[in-house]
N, C-alpha and C positions, 0 to 999 in steps of 0.2 A: 659564189662560187662561177672559175673566168678558165678560158682554157691558155694555154702558151706555148708558145714551139720551141722546140729544141732540134735544134740546126743537126742534119744530118748531110753527107754526102750523096750526091748522083748514085742510084743505083743501075743504069742505063736500064735497057729491053724493055720492051712495053710497056709494061706501067711506071715508068720513070717520073712519068710528067705527073701523076697521082700526090707527089710525095712536096710538089711545088708548090708555093705557097701563095696568098694573094698579094704578098708581098715581093717574089719574086724567086728564093732562095727555098729549096729542101729543107723542110722541115718533116717532123714526128708532129700530131698539134695534143696535148695532152690537157685534160682537162682536172682541176682540182677545186674541193669543196676547204675551207679552213673556217677556223673559229676564232676567238678574239684573240689569244694567244698565239695566233698564226701556226698552229699545226696544224701538218694536211692531216684531215679526217678521212679524204678519199679521194681516189687516184683512177683517172681512166686512161690508158697507158696504151694503146695498140691500133691511133688510127693515123692516117697519112695528113700531111699538111698542108691539101686543100679541101678537106675536111671542115665543113660549115661547124660552129661550135653548139648550134643548138643539133644538129646531126648527131655529134656526141651526146649530150645531156639523151635527146629521145632513148637512143640503143644505151642507157646508160642503168646502172643496177639501182644508183643512187635517186631515180625517177620511178622507178619501179616499189620500191620502198616505199617512198611521198604517197604516190599513187596508191598502194596498200593500208595508209595512215597508222604506219610503223611509230611514223617522228609524233606521234599527237598534233600538236599545235606547235610546232615547230615549222622553221619557215629557211627558205632560201633567199640570197639575194644574188641577183644575175644584171649585168648589165643589158642593150636593148636589141639585143642580138637574142636574148632568149624570150619565147611568149612569156605573158603572165599569167600565170595560173594562181590557184588557191593559194600555195605552199612557196610561189617561186614571184617575189616583188622587184618587180623591172621599175625603173623610169617612166613618168609620165611624158609621151614625147609633144603632147598638144597642150602645152601648163596654159590654165585661167584663171585658175585664183592665186592668193597666195598660200592659201593651205599647199597647193600641190608643189608650188616655190621653196615649200621648205620641206617637204616630203623629201622631194628631187634631190635637196643640199643632205638631211641627213641619209638618204641610197648611197649619193655616192661617196658620201665621206666615209660612212660605213666598209663598204665595196671597196676601197681603198687599201683594205689592209691588203686583200688577196694579191694587187701587185705590188707591195711592198714585201709581201713573202715570196713572190718569184721571184722578187728581186735578190733576197737573203739566200735565198734557195741555191742561185744560179750564182753568186759569188760564192757561197759557201763549196760549191762543186762546180768548177769550171769544163768539167768536161758537156754539164747541159748548156751553157752559153758559147764556149768556142765552137765547138761538134764534135763530129763523134767521125772515125770511119770505121765503124762496124758493121761489116755489109755478111750476110742482109740484116734489117731491121730488126726483125727479133733478135738477133744480139745484143742491142742497144735495150731493151725492153725492161729487163730483169735490172740493167743498169739504173736506167730512170727508177726504181720501185726503189732499190737501195736504197739512193739518193735520198729520196721520203723518207724513208723509215728513219733512217739518220738524223735527216733536219726535225722530223718529228722530235726524238730522242734528245735529240740536245736544246728542241724547245723546250721540253719539259724538263730540264735540267733547270736550263737559263729561271725559267715560270717569270720572266720579266715583268708580267702583267699582275696588278693590283686587284687580287680576288675582289674589295669592297669595291673598287670601281665597275667589277662584272659584275656584281650583287645589285648595285645598283641603277644598274641599266636594264637588268630584268626585273626589278620592280616597276622599271617607269611601262615597260611591254606591259607585263600581268595585270597591276593596277590599273593604269591610265590609260590601256587599248584592252578595250572587251572583245575580242574576235570573233571568240566563237557562240558569244551569246547573241547574236544573229544570227536569222536566214539570210544573210547575202555572198553570194556567187565569187564576187570580186571582192574579196578582203581589202587590195589595196585600198579601193576607194574606202573602203572602210574606215582602216587606216587616216586615210587622212581626213575625212568626216570626225572621227573621232578624236581623234590627236593631236592633227598638225591645224586644224579648226581653232582650237582654241587655245592656238600660241601667236593668234591674227592679230 
């Protein structure tokens, strides 16, 4: 899970500065959740560019669903801009052990798929990277959602990820890392201790 900025023109008026992001240009901040096949499985497209990623997540439906335990033992991966939650794995900030270094490396490599997805999505639909002149911004939101749906359809048709590799990865997680059999709040630490410690 991560957020990306979609360029927009300045809309003027009192609220125009809400759309200026930390890099200095006007945008909408779009949150996406993807799977291993680079398919967009959840999208939030309604926040101005100045909104922090964690604010978008805190007000998202996907967080409510995870809080209600709708995904059982499912996990999200996020960058350090998100809080570490039982269902949201973030990088360890102050690394002290070799296992934590291995965890961070695996977490960052896996999370890099979303950056790749953003790149493919924006190349496939240049309106997302060049910018749009839709006014007001609400007119751009259906375009963003439509391109996300079309992107998912194309990814499903291409099916370029070998399902056997996904099955191997799932077995590693379910057989080698027993997260739910412990009464530990910090699943990230449990993952580091149960799996990455054995690799050192």
